[in-house]
Structures are given as structure tokens and as C-alpha cells.
MARTI-183187 format. One record per residue (C-alpha): x, y, z. Coordinates in steps of 0.05 Angstrom, whole numbers, plus 5000, padded with zeros to 4 digits. Layout:
# residues N
((X; Y; Z))
...
//
This chain:
# residues 212
((8086; 7717; 1402))
((8017; 7691; 1422))
((8005; 7649; 1484))
((7944; 7604; 1492))
((7922; 7573; 1558))
((7864; 7550; 1600))
((7842; 7561; 1672))
((7788; 7527; 1713))
((7786; 7459; 1679))
((7802; 7427; 1746))
((7750; 7467; 1786))
((7684; 7433; 1803))
((7650; 7501; 1797))
((7640; 7537; 1732))
((7663; 7524; 1661))
((7733; 7534; 1636))
((7767; 7598; 1613))
((7805; 7595; 1547))
((7848; 7654; 1531))
((7900; 7681; 1483))
((7950; 7738; 1493))
((7996; 7773; 1446))
((8054; 7785; 1493))
((8086; 7844; 1457))
((8022; 7887; 1456))
((7980; 7860; 1513))
((7921; 7844; 1466))
((7878; 7795; 1504))
((7820; 7751; 1484))
((7781; 7701; 1526))
((7716; 7662; 1528))
((7686; 7616; 1580))
((7664; 7545; 1562))
((7595; 7541; 1594))
((7583; 7490; 1650))
((7529; 7455; 1609))
((7584; 7427; 1565))
((7607; 7389; 1627))
((7542; 7352; 1639))
((7542; 7276; 1632))
((7524; 7273; 1558))
((7568; 7330; 1535))
((7627; 7309; 1579))
((7624; 7238; 1551))
((7624; 7266; 1480))
((7682; 7314; 1497))
((7641; 7372; 1473))
((7684; 7419; 1514))
((7745; 7402; 1471))
((7710; 7421; 1406))
((7684; 7485; 1439))
((7756; 7500; 1458))
((7776; 7496; 1385))
((7721; 7544; 1366))
((7745; 7593; 1419))
((7816; 7587; 1390))
((7788; 7602; 1321))
((7754; 7664; 1349))
((7817; 7686; 1385))
((7861; 7679; 1324))
((7812; 7721; 1284))
((7804; 7774; 1338))
((7879; 7781; 1348))
((7892; 7776; 1273))
((7944; 7721; 1282))
((7977; 7700; 1217))
((8009; 7634; 1203))
((8080; 7661; 1210))
((8070; 7688; 1281))
((8097; 7645; 1337))
((8045; 7611; 1381))
((8056; 7577; 1448))
((7998; 7532; 1467))
((7987; 7494; 1532))
((8007; 7421; 1528))
((7946; 7399; 1569))
((7887; 7356; 1546))
((7840; 7416; 1537))
((7876; 7432; 1472))
((7878; 7362; 1441))
((7831; 7382; 1385))
((7855; 7454; 1380))
((7927; 7430; 1367))
((7902; 7386; 1310))
((7866; 7446; 1281))
((7929; 7490; 1284))
((7971; 7435; 1253))
((7921; 7424; 1196))
((7927; 7497; 1177))
((8002; 7500; 1184))
((8005; 7550; 1241))
((8073; 7559; 1273))
((8062; 7533; 1343))
((8095; 7494; 1399))
((8066; 7458; 1459))
((8093; 7480; 1525))
((8076; 7498; 1597))
((8048; 7569; 1595))
((8078; 7618; 1645))
((8070; 7693; 1652))
((8047; 7740; 1626))
((7986; 7698; 1607))
((7985; 7651; 1667))
((7971; 7705; 1719))
((7922; 7741; 1673))
((7879; 7681; 1657))
((7879; 7658; 1730))
((7853; 7727; 1750))
((7800; 7723; 1695))
((7776; 7656; 1722))
((7775; 7682; 1793))
((7731; 7741; 1773))
((7685; 7694; 1734))
((7678; 7649; 1794))
((7661; 7708; 1838))
((7608; 7729; 1787))
((7575; 7661; 1798))
((7569; 7676; 1872))
((7631; 7648; 1904))
((7652; 7696; 1960))
((7711; 7739; 1942))
((7746; 7720; 2007))
((7738; 7647; 1988))
((7777; 7660; 1924))
((7827; 7713; 1940))
((7851; 7697; 2010))
((7853; 7622; 2010))
((7914; 7581; 1988))
((7871; 7528; 1954))
((7807; 7564; 1936))
((7785; 7513; 1884))
((7796; 7451; 1927))
((7739; 7402; 1916))
((7716; 7397; 1989))
((7715; 7473; 1997))
((7673; 7481; 1934))
((7626; 7427; 1958))
((7612; 7470; 2019))
((7590; 7527; 1974))
((7547; 7481; 1931))
((7512; 7448; 1989))
((7498; 7515; 2022))
((7446; 7528; 1967))
((7445; 7462; 1929))
((7384; 7470; 1884))
((7408; 7537; 1857))
((7481; 7520; 1850))
((7483; 7450; 1820))
((7476; 7483; 1751))
((7546; 7512; 1759))
((7578; 7444; 1772))
((7616; 7399; 1724))
((7565; 7343; 1734))
((7598; 7297; 1682))
((7657; 7285; 1727))
((7662; 7216; 1758))
((7674; 7248; 1826))
((7606; 7283; 1820))
((7571; 7215; 1824))
((7605; 7206; 1891))
((7590; 7274; 1920))
((7525; 7296; 1887))
((7475; 7262; 1933))
((7507; 7261; 2002))
((7461; 7258; 2062))
((7455; 7323; 2102))
((7433; 7343; 2172))
((7412; 7413; 2194))
((7419; 7440; 2264))
((7430; 7507; 2299))
((7489; 7530; 2339))
((7529; 7592; 2359))
((7595; 7617; 2333))
((7646; 7652; 2376))
((7695; 7682; 2326))
((7694; 7732; 2268))
((7722; 7687; 2215))
((7658; 7655; 2187))
((7624; 7676; 2123))
((7553; 7654; 2107))
((7561; 7610; 2047))
((7491; 7625; 2023))
((7490; 7701; 2021))
((7565; 7713; 2024))
((7563; 7762; 2082))
((7602; 7756; 2147))
((7571; 7722; 2207))
((7574; 7765; 2269))
((7610; 7743; 2332))
((7568; 7705; 2383))
((7509; 7697; 2336))
((7462; 7640; 2324))
((7475; 7602; 2259))
((7444; 7548; 2217))
((7493; 7490; 2206))
((7487; 7442; 2148))
((7527; 7379; 2161))
((7545; 7341; 2098))
((7556; 7268; 2117))
((7617; 7240; 2081))
((7683; 7209; 2102))
((7705; 7272; 2137))
((7641; 7308; 2152))
((7633; 7378; 2123))
((7601; 7433; 2165))
((7571; 7493; 2130))
((7553; 7555; 2169))
((7497; 7601; 2148))
((7461; 7660; 2179))
((7403; 7637; 2221))
((7352; 7664; 2171))
((7389; 7644; 2107))
//
């Protein structure tokens, strides 16, 4: 049986991982939908859905899936067009919630992809809600000009959060729990830091090394 799922479609940062797994053998195929397909024009045109279908085509070819092999495909919106494609070619599939073994594997793939973009590993691995919008906004605003290209800028919420006013001031930190969200390294105890305050409903404070 082949499972098909996505990860990262609800994360502000990065594209979306689309993956397929043959459960019996562990054969695994994935691709990332690039963030550019989530800009305003492409998002409006749902380009990411058609790109998803192309990835599914590539996965079926790579895994050599025939039309008699059972397929479980995620019931979410990311596969609206892909399901039409499978139906048109008479593939044997059913829509369902995808669990392990693929669920854990694809989530790990998306985590590693996010880290490759620059998100600190501690941000991803040791936090209960690593892809929470406000947490990701901290990372974006820590180096806004260089990181906006990784954002899903076609989202309606991006209009709300993309141009928030900021203030910069300097302070000291007195614990060892802070990570500089620009360089990703730890901030030493009792050190001077640069603080970026993002002014929104509940103000966001971003801590950076003094020289970052």
C-alpha cells in the first residue's frame, strides 16, 4: 500500500512537503513546493495545487505504482486536484487521515527542510508548537529583508502581519535560555542584547546578539 500526505501547508515559513511512502518496503519519495508558489498571484491561482499533482505524478513513477495497488491519500485541500487526477486514470485510492508510518516521516522531512532555511534546530525540535504563527514572525522579523522570501505571502494573514511597526533598543539578559534569532547561536548569560520590538496586539520581543 502507498500513503500520500503533505506537511507544512499550515506553516508561514517555507513551502509544503508532499510525500509518498510504500509501507511494505519503506520506499519514500518527496518534493517541496517552493514558497514562490505561495505569493499573491500564484496563491490566488492555486498554483500550489497543480504543482502538488505534478509531484504525485513523479512519485507514482518513481515508486512504480500500478493502478491495482492500494493508495491512501490525505483528505485535505492540498490534494483536491491530485485526487481528480487519480480518479481520471482509475487508480485504486481512498481519501483518509494519514497516520504512521508516513505521518512521522513527512513531519521529520519538513522539520529538516525548515532548519535548512535557517530556523534554529531548538526552535523546531524542542518546542511544542514550533510552527505557531507568532513564533515564526519572530524569526522573520529578526532578519526581515532576507527572510520574507521564505514566507507564504499570499496568505490573508500576511497582509496583517507583513508591515508591522518595529522599535529597536538595547538591554541585558539574565538567563541562558535565549537564542539569537538572527545567527541562531545562544546568547550568553548577563550579556548585552539588541531587542527588536514588533508592535502588534501582544507585542513581540526578539532578542539578538548585540552585534547581529
